[in-house]
MIDRENGU-337839 format. One record per residue (C-alpha): residue number from 1; residue in three letters; x, y, z negated. Coordinates in Angstrom, 3 decimals, m for minus. Each point is the difference from the previous one (the first is absolute). Layout:
atom nr->NUM rest->ala px->X py->Y pz->Z
...
***
This chain:
atom nr->1 rest->met px->119.693 py->117.285 pz->m74.029
atom nr->2 rest->val px->2.160 py->m1.935 pz->m2.471
atom nr->3 rest->phe px->m1.554 py->m2.736 pz->m2.143
atom nr->4 rest->arg px->1.595 py->m0.807 pz->m3.325
atom nr->5 rest->arg px->m0.720 py->m3.159 pz->m1.949
atom nr->6 rest->glu px->m0.639 py->0.490 pz->m3.717
atom nr->7 rest->thr px->m1.014 py->m2.240 pz->m2.875
atom nr->8 rest->ser px->m3.113 py->0.443 pz->m2.111
atom nr->9 rest->pro px->m1.562 py->1.783 pz->m1.778
atom nr->10 rest->tyr px->m1.468 py->2.040 pz->2.836
atom nr->11 rest->ile px->m1.144 py->3.302 pz->m1.516
atom nr->12 rest->arg px->m2.635 py->1.993 pz->1.862
atom nr->13 rest->lys px->m0.288 py->2.851 pz->m2.463
atom nr->14 rest->lys px->2.188 py->2.676 pz->m1.508
atom nr->15 rest->val px->1.119 py->m2.219 pz->m2.858
atom nr->16 rest->ser px->3.536 py->m1.373 pz->m0.242
atom nr->17 rest->val px->0.719 py->m3.586 pz->m0.982
atom nr->18 rest->lys px->2.019 py->1.294 pz->m2.946
atom nr->19 rest->arg px->m2.941 py->2.021 pz->m1.322
atom nr->20 rest->met px->m2.405 py->m2.915 pz->0.456
atom nr->21 rest->met px->2.227 py->m2.297 pz->m2.039
atom nr->22 rest->leu px->0.486 py->2.606 pz->m2.706
atom nr->23 rest->asp px->m3.778 py->0.380 pz->m0.236
atom nr->24 rest->val px->m0.383 py->m3.772 pz->m0.380
atom nr->25 rest->ile px->2.548 py->0.021 pz->m2.827
atom nr->26 rest->ile px->m1.821 py->2.882 pz->m1.707
atom nr->27 rest->ala px->m3.290 py->m1.903 pz->0.313
atom nr->28 rest->leu px->1.606 py->m3.091 pz->m1.518
atom nr->29 rest->ile px->1.476 py->1.821 pz->m3.015
atom nr->30 rest->pro px->m3.218 py->0.072 pz->m2.121
atom nr->31 rest->ile px->m0.529 py->m3.708 pz->0.660
atom nr->32 rest->leu px->3.605 py->m0.739 pz->m0.943
atom nr->33 rest->leu px->m0.314 py->2.019 pz->m3.197
atom nr->34 rest->phe px->m3.236 py->m1.783 pz->m0.882
atom nr->35 rest->ala px->1.710 py->m3.366 pz->0.493
atom nr->36 rest->met px->2.938 py->1.048 pz->m2.186
atom nr->37 rest->ile px->m2.165 py->1.436 pz->m2.778
atom nr->38 rest->gln px->m2.419 py->m2.904 pz->m0.019
atom nr->39 rest->asn px->2.637 py->m2.749 pz->0.108
atom nr->40 rest->gly px->2.997 py->1.646 pz->m1.626
atom nr->41 rest->trp px->3.410 py->m1.510 pz->0.669
atom nr->42 rest->asn px->m1.620 py->m3.028 pz->1.688
atom nr->43 rest->gly px->m1.152 py->2.297 pz->2.776
atom nr->44 rest->ile px->2.989 py->2.350 pz->0.077
atom nr->45 rest->tyr px->2.656 py->m2.650 pz->0.661
atom nr->46 rest->val px->m2.031 py->m1.569 pz->2.830
atom nr->47 rest->ile px->m0.193 py->3.358 pz->1.791
atom nr->48 rest->leu px->3.650 py->0.892 pz->m0.627
atom nr->49 rest->thr px->1.230 py->m3.438 pz->1.114
atom nr->50 rest->ala px->m1.918 py->0.213 pz->3.280
atom nr->51 rest->val px->1.239 py->3.541 pz->0.682
atom nr->52 rest->ile px->3.660 py->m0.770 pz->m0.705
atom nr->53 rest->thr px->m0.064 py->m3.244 pz->2.002
atom nr->54 rest->met px->m1.626 py->1.480 pz->3.104
atom nr->55 rest->leu px->2.075 py->3.194 pz->0.013
atom nr->56 rest->leu px->3.243 py->m1.918 pz->m0.473
atom nr->57 rest->thr px->m0.908 py->m2.535 pz->2.692
atom nr->58 rest->glu px->m0.911 py->2.800 pz->2.425
atom nr->59 rest->phe px->3.297 py->1.765 pz->m0.710
atom nr->60 rest->ile px->2.130 py->m3.108 pz->0.546
atom nr->61 rest->ala px->m1.833 py->m1.040 pz->3.165
atom nr->62 rest->val px->0.036 py->3.448 pz->1.622
atom nr->63 rest->ala px->3.649 py->0.532 pz->m0.995
atom nr->64 rest->leu px->1.003 py->m3.277 pz->1.692
atom nr->65 rest->ile px->m2.073 py->0.705 pz->3.103
atom nr->66 rest->lys px->1.252 py->3.580 pz->0.420
atom nr->67 rest->trp px->3.531 py->m0.578 pz->m1.248
atom nr->68 rest->pro px->2.335 py->2.676 pz->1.440
atom nr->69 rest->asp px->2.280 py->m1.243 pz->2.768
atom nr->70 rest->gly px->3.536 py->m0.718 pz->m1.118
atom nr->71 rest->met px->m0.745 py->0.447 pz->m3.680
atom nr->72 rest->leu px->1.296 py->m2.686 pz->m2.375
atom nr->73 rest->arg px->m2.320 py->m1.514 pz->m2.595
atom nr->74 rest->arg px->2.126 py->1.137 pz->m2.923
atom nr->75 rest->glu px->m0.319 py->3.615 pz->1.146
atom nr->76 rest->leu px->m3.631 py->m0.069 pz->m1.181
atom nr->77 rest->phe px->1.264 py->0.550 pz->m3.536
atom nr->78 rest->ser px->1.806 py->3.201 pz->0.936
atom nr->79 rest->lys px->m1.718 py->3.377 pz->0.071
atom nr->80 rest->val px->0.636 py->0.545 pz->3.720
atom nr->81 rest->gly px->m1.035 py->m3.535 pz->0.952
atom nr->82 rest->phe px->m3.170 py->0.138 pz->m2.044
atom nr->83 rest->lys px->m0.985 py->3.265 pz->1.691
atom nr->84 rest->arg px->0.565 py->m1.541 pz->3.432
atom nr->85 rest->val px->m2.300 py->m2.892 pz->m0.881
atom nr->86 rest->leu px->m2.656 py->2.374 pz->m1.301
atom nr->87 rest->glu px->m0.053 py->1.776 pz->3.368
atom nr->88 rest->gly px->m1.937 py->m2.980 pz->1.354
atom nr->89 rest->phe px->m2.811 py->0.545 pz->m2.497
atom nr->90 rest->asn px->m2.946 py->2.368 pz->m0.063
atom nr->91 rest->ile px->m2.769 py->0.766 pz->m2.477
atom nr->92 rest->asn px->m2.189 py->m2.746 pz->1.465
atom nr->93 rest->asn px->2.507 py->m2.609 pz->m1.200
atom nr->94 rest->ile px->m0.902 py->1.056 pz->m3.537
atom nr->95 rest->leu px->m3.701 py->0.820 pz->0.227
atom nr->96 rest->cys px->m1.006 py->m3.064 pz->1.996
atom nr->97 rest->pro px->1.452 py->m2.690 pz->m2.334
atom nr->98 rest->leu px->m1.109 py->2.085 pz->m2.996
atom nr->99 rest->ile px->m3.631 py->m0.131 pz->1.133
atom nr->100 rest->ser px->0.275 py->m3.715 pz->0.774
atom nr->101 rest->ala px->1.479 py->m0.612 pz->m3.460
atom nr->102 rest->phe px->m2.750 py->1.967 pz->m1.722
atom nr->103 rest->ile px->m2.758 py->m1.831 pz->1.883
atom nr->104 rest->phe px->1.599 py->m3.421 pz->m0.478
atom nr->105 rest->ser px->0.470 py->0.497 pz->m3.742
atom nr->106 rest->leu px->m3.594 py->1.224 pz->m0.377
atom nr->107 rest->leu px->m1.236 py->m3.180 pz->1.662
atom nr->108 rest->leu px->1.592 py->m2.011 pz->m2.804
atom nr->109 rest->pro px->m1.254 py->m0.504 pz->m3.546
atom nr->110 rest->ala px->2.033 py->1.593 pz->m2.759
atom nr->111 rest->ala px->2.516 py->m2.335 pz->m1.673
atom nr->112 rest->thr px->0.845 py->m1.731 pz->3.289
atom nr->113 rest->pro px->3.441 py->m1.621 pz->m0.497
atom nr->114 rest->val px->2.911 py->2.090 pz->1.248
atom nr->115 rest->tyr px->1.267 py->m2.701 pz->2.367
atom nr->116 rest->val px->m3.453 py->m0.246 pz->1.629
atom nr->117 rest->val px->m0.046 py->3.772 pz->0.570
atom nr->118 rest->ile px->3.529 py->m0.068 pz->1.451
atom nr->119 rest->val px->m0.729 py->m2.907 pz->2.357
atom nr->120 rest->gly px->m3.270 py->1.535 pz->1.170
atom nr->121 rest->ser px->1.629 py->3.386 pz->0.553
atom nr->122 rest->leu px->2.833 py->m1.543 pz->2.009
atom nr->123 rest->val px->m2.347 py->m2.042 pz->2.180
atom nr->124 rest->gly px->m2.322 py->2.960 pz->0.516
atom nr->125 rest->ile px->2.658 py->2.514 pz->1.038
atom nr->126 rest->leu px->2.166 py->m2.459 pz->1.960
atom nr->127 rest->phe px->m2.573 py->m2.104 pz->1.846
atom nr->128 rest->gly px->m2.802 py->2.536 pz->m0.033
atom nr->129 rest->lys px->2.052 py->2.973 pz->1.235
atom nr->130 rest->leu px->3.746 py->m0.170 pz->0.565
atom nr->131 rest->val px->0.143 py->m3.014 pz->2.339
atom nr->132 rest->tyr px->m2.119 py->1.890 pz->2.523
atom nr->133 rest->gly px->2.449 py->2.859 pz->0.379
atom nr->134 rest->pro px->m0.060 py->3.684 pz->m0.987
atom nr->135 rest->tyr px->m2.851 py->1.777 pz->m1.731
atom nr->136 rest->gly px->m3.257 py->m0.327 pz->1.931
atom nr->137 rest->ser px->0.780 py->m3.362 pz->1.623
atom nr->138 rest->asn px->m1.560 py->m2.402 pz->m2.507
atom nr->139 rest->ile px->m3.348 py->m1.609 pz->0.825
atom nr->140 rest->phe px->m0.915 py->m1.204 pz->m3.512
atom nr->141 rest->asn px->m0.531 py->1.925 pz->m3.207
atom nr->142 rest->pro px->3.157 py->m0.674 pz->m2.103
atom nr->143 rest->ala px->m1.835 py->0.104 pz->m3.340
atom nr->144 rest->ala px->m2.588 py->m2.530 pz->1.217
atom nr->145 rest->val px->2.741 py->m2.311 pz->1.298
atom nr->146 rest->gly px->1.827 py->0.040 pz->m3.336
atom nr->147 rest->phe px->m3.167 py->m0.467 pz->m2.033
atom nr->148 rest->ile px->m1.267 py->m2.958 pz->2.030
atom nr->149 rest->phe px->3.407 py->m1.651 pz->m0.278
atom nr->150 rest->val px->0.040 py->0.170 pz->m3.808
atom nr->151 rest->leu px->m3.695 py->m0.939 pz->m0.124
atom nr->152 rest->leu px->0.726 py->m3.218 pz->1.870
atom nr->153 rest->cys px->3.312 py->m0.797 pz->m1.712
atom nr->154 rest->phe px->m0.522 py->1.252 pz->m3.564
atom nr->155 rest->ser px->m3.731 py->m0.338 pz->m0.663
atom nr->156 rest->ser px->0.487 py->m1.488 pz->m3.478
atom nr->157 rest->gln px->2.309 py->2.855 pz->m1.020
atom nr->158 rest->leu px->m2.544 py->2.549 pz->1.215
atom nr->159 rest->asp px->m2.765 py->m1.744 pz->m1.954
atom nr->160 rest->ala px->2.126 py->0.125 pz->m3.152
atom nr->161 rest->ala px->0.706 py->3.693 pz->0.616
atom nr->162 rest->arg px->m3.739 py->0.695 pz->0.325
atom nr->163 rest->asn px->m0.543 py->m1.614 pz->m3.389
atom nr->164 rest->val px->2.647 py->2.216 pz->m1.578
atom nr->165 rest->ala px->m1.384 py->3.131 pz->1.667
atom nr->166 rest->ala px->m3.558 py->m0.894 pz->m0.984
atom nr->167 rest->gly px->1.089 py->m0.195 pz->m3.624
atom nr->168 rest->val px->0.916 py->3.688 pz->0.255
atom nr->169 rest->val px->m2.990 py->1.189 pz->2.036
atom nr->170 rest->arg px->m2.773 py->m2.239 pz->m1.363
atom nr->171 rest->pro px->1.174 py->m2.010 pz->m3.039
atom nr->172 rest->asp px->m3.606 py->m1.110 pz->m0.549
atom nr->173 rest->leu px->0.272 py->m2.154 pz->3.125
atom nr->174 rest->val px->3.223 py->m1.791 pz->m0.979
atom nr->175 rest->val px->m0.328 py->m3.110 pz->m2.136
atom nr->176 rest->asp px->3.215 py->m1.686 pz->m1.209
atom nr->177 rest->gly px->2.020 py->1.826 pz->2.648
atom nr->178 rest->val px->m2.269 py->m1.047 pz->2.880
atom nr->179 rest->leu px->m2.305 py->2.331 pz->1.913
atom nr->180 rest->ala px->m3.493 py->m1.366 pz->m0.571
atom nr->181 rest->gly px->m1.861 py->m0.225 pz->3.283
atom nr->182 rest->gly px->2.659 py->1.726 pz->2.067
atom nr->183 rest->thr px->m0.033 py->3.338 pz->1.773
atom nr->184 rest->pro px->m3.296 py->1.500 pz->1.227
atom nr->185 rest->leu px->0.149 py->m1.689 pz->3.385
atom nr->186 rest->ala px->1.415 py->m3.257 pz->m1.368
atom nr->187 rest->gln px->m3.073 py->m0.394 pz->m2.179
atom nr->188 rest->ile px->m2.275 py->m0.371 pz->3.015
atom nr->189 rest->ala px->2.441 py->m1.575 pz->2.449
atom nr->190 rest->gly px->m1.691 py->m3.080 pz->1.467
atom nr->191 rest->asn px->m3.056 py->0.525 pz->m2.222
atom nr->192 rest->leu px->m1.885 py->3.193 pz->0.786
atom nr->193 rest->ser px->m2.812 py->m1.196 pz->m2.256
atom nr->194 rest->asn px->2.264 py->0.960 pz->m2.917
atom nr->195 rest->phe px->m0.362 py->3.691 pz->0.908
atom nr->196 rest->gly px->m2.224 py->0.705 pz->m3.029
atom nr->197 rest->asn px->2.637 py->m1.243 pz->m2.449
atom nr->198 rest->ala px->2.742 py->1.855 pz->1.857
atom nr->199 rest->leu px->m1.974 py->3.253 pz->m0.173
atom nr->200 rest->ala px->m0.434 py->m0.520 pz->m3.749
atom nr->201 rest->asn px->3.790 py->m0.186 pz->m0.416
atom nr->202 rest->tyr px->0.886 py->2.743 pz->2.488
atom nr->203 rest->ser px->m2.546 py->2.788 pz->0.367
atom nr->204 rest->ile px->m0.099 py->2.323 pz->2.993
atom nr->205 rest->ser px->1.353 py->2.818 pz->m2.175
atom nr->206 rest->asp px->2.909 py->m2.225 pz->m1.092
atom nr->207 rest->leu px->0.848 py->m0.651 pz->3.630
atom nr->208 rest->phe px->m0.286 py->3.686 pz->0.864
atom nr->209 rest->leu px->2.220 py->1.205 pz->m2.860
atom nr->210 rest->gly px->2.552 py->m2.827 pz->0.057
atom nr->211 rest->asn px->m0.867 py->m1.770 pz->m3.250
atom nr->212 rest->val px->0.546 py->m3.402 pz->1.605
atom nr->213 rest->pro px->2.937 py->m2.371 pz->0.509
atom nr->214 rest->gly px->1.509 py->m0.325 pz->3.445
atom nr->215 rest->ala px->2.611 py->1.558 pz->2.231
atom nr->216 rest->met px->1.308 py->3.284 pz->m1.379
atom nr->217 rest->gly px->m1.041 py->2.202 pz->2.898
atom nr->218 rest->glu px->m3.393 py->m1.412 pz->0.859
atom nr->219 rest->val px->m1.825 py->0.155 pz->m3.325
atom nr->220 rest->cys px->m0.822 py->3.727 pz->m0.302
atom nr->221 rest->ser px->m2.382 py->0.790 pz->2.848
atom nr->222 rest->leu px->m0.401 py->3.599 pz->m1.164
atom nr->223 rest->leu px->3.661 py->0.858 pz->0.612
atom nr->224 rest->ile px->m0.037 py->m1.729 pz->3.391
atom nr->225 rest->ile px->m3.016 py->2.063 pz->1.078
atom nr->226 rest->val px->1.741 py->3.190 pz->m1.181
atom nr->227 rest->ala px->3.099 py->m1.015 pz->1.980
atom nr->228 rest->phe px->m2.139 py->m0.594 pz->3.085
atom nr->229 rest->ile px->m1.546 py->3.463 pz->m0.267
atom nr->230 rest->tyr px->3.447 py->1.588 pz->m0.361
atom nr->231 rest->leu px->1.398 py->m1.864 pz->3.032
atom nr->232 rest->leu px->m3.083 py->0.897 pz->1.992
atom nr->233 rest->ile px->0.342 py->3.689 pz->m0.801
atom nr->234 rest->arg px->3.683 py->m0.110 pz->0.889
atom nr->235 rest->arg px->m0.764 py->m1.940 pz->3.199
atom nr->236 rest->ala px->2.627 py->m2.556 pz->m0.983
atom nr->237 rest->ile px->m2.104 py->m3.040 pz->0.955
atom nr->238 rest->asp px->m2.394 py->m0.939 pz->2.768
atom nr->239 rest->val px->m3.474 py->m0.215 pz->m1.508
atom nr->240 rest->arg px->m1.165 py->m2.400 pz->2.738
atom nr->241 rest->ser px->2.079 py->m2.862 pz->m1.389
atom nr->242 rest->thr px->m1.184 py->0.548 pz->m3.573
atom nr->243 rest->leu px->m3.683 py->0.416 pz->0.834
atom nr->244 rest->gly px->0.169 py->m2.881 pz->2.465
atom nr->245 rest->met px->1.369 py->m2.352 pz->m2.655
atom nr->246 rest->leu px->m2.584 py->1.094 pz->m2.555
atom nr->247 rest->leu px->m2.768 py->m0.305 pz->2.602
atom nr->248 rest->gly px->1.040 py->m3.487 pz->1.059
atom nr->249 rest->phe px->0.116 py->m1.264 pz->m3.558
atom nr->250 rest->ser px->m3.193 py->1.834 pz->m1.012
atom nr->251 rest->val px->m1.975 py->m1.758 pz->2.719
atom nr->252 rest->val px->1.271 py->m3.374 pz->m1.217
atom nr->253 rest->ala px->m0.476 py->0.741 pz->m3.707
atom nr->254 rest->leu px->m3.540 py->1.279 pz->0.458
atom nr->255 rest->ser px->m0.895 py->m2.962 pz->2.205
atom nr->256 rest->val px->1.332 py->m2.454 pz->m2.583
atom nr->257 rest->gly px->m1.765 py->1.914 pz->m2.785
atom nr->258 rest->ile px->m3.325 py->m0.232 pz->1.853
atom nr->259 rest->thr px->0.600 py->m3.704 pz->0.596
atom nr->260 rest->leu px->0.612 py->m0.579 pz->m3.710
atom nr->261 rest->tyr px->m3.061 py->2.072 pz->m0.868
atom nr->262 rest->cys px->m2.144 py->m2.298 pz->2.130
atom nr->263 rest->ile px->1.473 py->m3.080 pz->m1.719
atom nr->264 rest->asn px->0.267 py->0.948 pz->m3.675
atom nr->265 rest->gly px->m1.074 py->3.642 pz->m0.348
atom nr->266 rest->thr px->3.487 py->1.552 pz->m0.210
atom nr->267 rest->asp px->m0.017 py->3.786 pz->m0.360
atom nr->268 rest->val px->1.144 py->1.115 pz->3.461
atom nr->269 rest->trp px->1.173 py->3.500 pz->m0.970
atom nr->270 rest->asn px->2.049 py->m1.121 pz->m3.012
atom nr->271 rest->phe px->1.462 py->m2.843 pz->2.047
atom nr->272 rest->tyr px->1.010 py->2.439 pz->2.731
atom nr->273 rest->leu px->1.602 py->2.469 pz->m2.431
atom nr->274 rest->tyr px->1.762 py->m2.822 pz->m1.830
atom nr->275 rest->gln px->1.536 py->m1.260 pz->3.236
atom nr->276 rest->met px->0.967 py->3.465 pz->1.184
atom nr->277 rest->leu px->1.698 py->1.040 pz->m3.247
atom nr->278 rest->ala px->1.596 py->m3.328 pz->m0.971
atom nr->279 rest->gly px->3.264 py->m1.111 pz->1.525
atom nr->280 rest->gly px->2.187 py->1.872 pz->2.440
atom nr->281 rest->leu px->m2.526 py->1.034 pz->2.650
atom nr->282 rest->leu px->m0.004 py->3.730 pz->m0.806
atom nr->283 rest->phe px->3.761 py->0.111 pz->m0.524
atom nr->284 rest->ala px->0.675 py->m1.742 pz->3.314
atom nr->285 rest->ser px->m2.506 py->2.132 pz->1.902
atom nr->286 rest->val px->1.756 py->3.185 pz->m1.154
atom nr->287 rest->phe px->3.688 py->m0.940 pz->m0.123
atom nr->288 rest->met px->0.519 py->m3.055 pz->2.225
atom nr->289 rest->ile px->m2.346 py->m0.152 pz->2.986
atom nr->290 rest->thr px->0.788 py->3.693 pz->0.633
atom nr->291 rest->asp px->3.734 py->m0.623 pz->0.494
atom nr->292 rest->pro px->0.703 py->1.955 pz->3.233
atom nr->293 rest->val px->2.792 py->m2.353 pz->1.076
atom nr->294 rest->thr px->m2.105 py->m3.175 pz->0.026
atom nr->295 rest->ser px->m3.196 py->1.708 pz->1.212
atom nr->296 rest->pro px->m1.227 py->0.095 pz->3.619
atom nr->297 rest->val px->0.512 py->3.162 pz->2.024
atom nr->298 rest->thr px->m3.593 py->0.636 pz->1.103
atom nr->299 rest->lys px->m3.017 py->1.170 pz->m1.965
atom nr->300 rest->phe px->m2.039 py->m3.094 pz->0.772
atom nr->301 rest->gly px->2.987 py->m2.222 pz->m0.792
atom nr->302 rest->arg px->0.329 py->1.431 pz->m3.499
atom nr->303 rest->leu px->m3.722 py->m0.280 pz->m0.639
atom nr->304 rest->phe px->m0.133 py->m3.599 pz->1.217
atom nr->305 rest->val px->3.090 py->m1.021 pz->m1.961
atom nr->306 rest->gly px->m1.587 py->1.424 pz->m3.149
atom nr->307 rest->val px->m3.295 py->m1.797 pz->0.633
atom nr->308 rest->phe px->1.862 py->m3.230 pz->0.775
atom nr->309 rest->ala px->2.019 py->0.247 pz->m3.233
atom nr->310 rest->gly px->m3.177 py->0.553 pz->m2.034
atom nr->311 rest->leu px->m1.641 py->m3.015 pz->1.617
atom nr->312 rest->met px->3.062 py->m2.130 pz->m0.730
atom nr->313 rest->val px->m0.082 py->1.035 pz->m3.663
atom nr->314 rest->gly px->m3.622 py->m1.155 pz->m0.188
atom nr->315 rest->leu px->0.767 py->m3.218 pz->1.845
atom nr->316 rest->ile px->2.828 py->m0.916 pz->m2.382
atom nr->317 rest->arg px->m1.797 py->1.129 pz->m3.166
atom nr->318 rest->phe px->m3.310 py->m1.721 pz->0.588
atom nr->319 rest->ile px->0.920 py->m3.212 pz->1.827
atom nr->320 rest->gly px->3.789 py->m0.214 pz->m0.268
atom nr->321 rest->ser px->2.209 py->m1.560 pz->m2.643
atom nr->322 rest->tyr px->1.327 py->3.299 pz->m1.428
atom nr->323 rest->pro px->m2.121 py->2.279 pz->m2.202
atom nr->324 rest->glu px->1.524 py->3.160 pz->1.535
atom nr->325 rest->gly px->1.453 py->m0.234 pz->3.505
atom nr->326 rest->thr px->0.655 py->3.701 pz->0.637
atom nr->327 rest->ala px->3.719 py->m0.366 pz->0.754
atom nr->328 rest->phe px->m0.719 py->m2.847 pz->2.417
atom nr->329 rest->ala px->m2.634 py->2.153 pz->1.701
atom nr->330 rest->ile px->2.520 py->2.827 pz->0.450
atom nr->331 rest->leu px->2.441 py->m2.335 pz->1.762
atom nr->332 rest->phe px->m2.759 py->m1.387 pz->2.231
atom nr->333 rest->ala px->m0.896 py->3.575 pz->0.937
atom nr->334 rest->asn px->3.662 py->0.780 pz->0.711
atom nr->335 rest->met px->0.089 py->m2.974 pz->2.388
atom nr->336 rest->ile px->m2.754 py->1.335 pz->2.246
atom nr->337 rest->ala px->1.184 py->3.629 pz->0.003
atom nr->338 rest->ala px->2.444 py->m0.538 pz->2.885
atom nr->339 rest->ala px->m2.625 py->m1.931 pz->1.966
atom nr->340 rest->leu px->m2.437 py->2.885 pz->m0.371
atom nr->341 rest->asp px->2.610 py->2.478 pz->1.224
atom nr->342 rest->tyr px->0.591 py->m2.208 pz->3.051
atom nr->343 rest->phe px->m3.739 py->m0.285 pz->0.658
atom nr->344 rest->met px->m0.465 py->3.778 pz->m0.229
atom nr->345 rest->gln px->2.837 py->0.879 pz->2.406
atom nr->346 rest->gly px->m1.154 py->2.406 pz->2.691
atom nr->347 rest->lys px->m3.381 py->0.583 pz->m1.663
atom nr->348 rest->lys px->m1.343 py->3.177 pz->m1.533
atom nr->349 rest->asn px->0.697 py->0.463 pz->m3.673
atom nr->350 rest->thr px->m3.703 py->0.098 pz->m0.850
atom nr->351 rest->tyr px->m2.746 py->m2.405 pz->m1.022
atom nr->352 rest->ser px->m2.152 py->m1.780 pz->2.567
atom nr->353 rest->trp px->m3.264 py->m1.846 pz->m0.538
atom nr->354 rest->ile px->1.667 py->m3.244 pz->1.059
atom nr->355 rest->gln px->2.682 py->0.379 pz->m2.685
atom nr->356 rest->leu px->m2.571 py->0.767 pz->m2.677
atom nr->357 rest->leu px->m2.166 py->m2.899 pz->1.173
atom nr->358 rest->val px->2.942 py->m2.406 pz->m0.242
atom nr->359 rest->thr px->0.733 py->1.263 pz->m3.522
atom nr->360 rest->phe px->m3.652 py->m0.477 pz->m0.980
atom nr->361 rest->val px->m0.148 py->m3.526 pz->1.457
atom nr->362 rest->val px->3.198 py->m1.001 pz->m1.835
atom nr->363 rest->met px->m1.431 py->1.301 pz->m3.298
atom nr->364 rest->ile px->m3.301 py->m1.827 pz->0.447
atom nr->365 rest->ala px->1.686 py->m3.256 pz->1.022
atom nr->366 rest->ile px->2.355 py->m0.057 pz->m2.991
atom nr->367 rest->cys px->m2.815 py->1.020 pz->m2.376
atom nr->368 rest->leu px->m2.180 py->m2.873 pz->1.229
atom nr->369 rest->ile px->2.835 py->m2.484 pz->m0.506
atom nr->370 rest->ile px->0.723 py->1.282 pz->m3.515
atom nr->371 rest->cys px->m3.649 py->0.183 pz->m1.069
atom nr->372 rest->tyr px->m0.766 py->m3.471 pz->1.357
atom nr->373 rest->thr px->2.969 py->m1.468 pz->m1.893
atom nr->374 rest->val px->m0.804 py->1.891 pz->m3.206
atom nr->375 rest->ala px->m3.662 py->m1.079 pz->0.151
atom nr->376 rest->gly px->0.984 py->m3.636 pz->0.389
atom nr->377 rest->arg px->2.541 py->0.088 pz->m2.814
atom nr->378 rest->thr px->m2.233 py->1.923 pz->m2.396
atom nr->379 rest->ser px->m2.998 py->m2.242 pz->0.649
atom nr->380 rest->asn px->2.112 py->m3.090 pz->m0.624
atom nr->381 rest->leu px->1.357 py->1.485 pz->m3.232
atom nr->382 rest->glu px->m3.510 py->0.879 pz->m1.166
atom nr->383 rest->val px->m1.220 py->m3.536 pz->0.716
atom nr->384 rest->ala px->3.035 py->m1.555 pz->m1.695
atom nr->385 rest->phe px->m0.480 py->2.187 pz->m3.068
atom nr->386 rest->tyr px->m3.691 py->m0.877 pz->m0.196
atom nr->387 rest->val px->0.607 py->m3.730 pz->0.361
atom nr->388 rest->gly px->2.868 py->0.102 pz->m2.474
atom nr->389 rest->gly px->m2.146 py->1.888 pz->m2.484
atom nr->390 rest->ser px->m2.892 py->m2.400 pz->0.334
atom nr->391 rest->leu px->2.241 py->m2.985 pz->m0.630
atom nr->392 rest->gln px->1.404 py->1.361 pz->m3.269
***
């Protein structure tokens, strides 16, 4: 018997990698069109810039790595030389960076400065993918790497872009060029007691249909759900990762909602729907956590990674310093994927009661930490508001 070492993704069904990636692109097209129609040129140039930058970077890097032996650099500009260089490419060298570019651009608000898009695209494709080797070798999601980099380095530019985009989507929320109250999640970041005011500005139907400011790809939950159904029918994604992420976050969101209900009577169901539809949770659970390259090999591994990512989103949203946190959660999940594969070596690719028990214990532990912190913060805010009001 001869063993051959291959890179991920490891496909266990009669679906080629090429067809899976084409299906992802097809699923992304309605979301891309929605972003372009809703934001106009401000959305179109962000998408085009990301696509051109990532495709060009992939071409240059792969051409240098697989440069034909004995060929001079200047021969690239001849017809024969160019064909020799192209022999080192395959369809995956186009589809893979194209998907990463689409996802990265949809994580950004429309009107993001061109130089921010270029820098983020370069960092994402270079340090999120190409430095690890050929296709299937990267351990982090390239789009998440690029987005977190620009989020940390260009936060003020992204805030300004959100204001510009909000003026197109919801001009009633922009006062003197500034987005009043911020995006749906920003309105309640650090102050969950403000949920009532946030719901007055952004209704559940607004969140579902995309009539809210925010990243271009995450605002229309309806199109994301349609994309999920299409990918599910085409068997282009592993449903365990998606459902695991939604389950992990749902447990946290419902627990926090019940905690707030006990403190100030917050509507648990509306709070849960608001948290599920706002931000990039749905988008990430369909297009990012399901990335076959950065996912674990086993069934339990994919389920646990999804649950872990959902828990991390809740942890960052409710007690962290960022109102969103989905991209960070994806990278955290990518970090433990290899560890899970190592842990599952030699074991049956099924679920055991011990694995499910560990997953349950992790969920309960993180929920208790989040709810305890939220209860303390909310109670302190309520007391401070009451004392401040009584002194006026």
